[in-house]
Structures are given as C-alpha cells and as structure tokens.
Phi, psi and omega in degrees: 000139177248124179271147179278106182293328180297321180295318179295321178295321178296317179296317180296316178297320179295318179295319178295320179298315180296317179298315179298315181297317180295317179296319179296318179296317179294320178296317180297320180293319181288329181283324187264004181274087175237114186262142174287136180250347181207129175246135179240131181240154175269185182294338178267014179064029175267141178292123182255326185203144173231126176250133183254161180300332183276007178092353179275160179212161175229129179246140182243140178236136183238156172274181184293342178268000178090009178278138180292123179261319188212144174230116183241139176244151181188200178267149179296339179291341183275044183282128175249114182276144178294145179279144177243148179267123177270127180258000000 
C-alpha cells in the first residue's frame, strides 16, 4: 500500500494553523482584558473620568453645551481633585 504523503502534509498544516490560531486568540484575550474599575460622572450625567485596573485613566472635558472638548489619558495617580471654597 502506498500512502498519500500530500494528504498527511495537508492535515499537519491544518492542525498547525488551528493550533496557532487558538494560541493567538488566547494571547489576545489575555493581553486586552483591562477592565474599568471606576466611572465618574458630573451633575449632567456626562462621563468625566474612567479609571482602569492597570492604573491608566481617561479624563473628558466638555463645553457648556455638553460637546466633548478634550479627552486626556494618563495614570490614575495623576488625580486632580476639584477645589472647594471654604466660607
């Protein structure tokens, strides 16, 4: 009996491709899983800040009409607290 070597090579290549794809997908899921742990909103229910588990944050600034003016990213340690007036 003569076995078809080409067929075995195709199966091996297909198995390697599937193995590579699964490993790539698992790596991508583990790398991109960064969850937000804190959302901050203003009195008009606009998103002002998002803090992530990895220490990064995004701050949003709006104009008086509610249009987004600025989106800044940085570290959660860079928290600037609003000033209050003491009477």
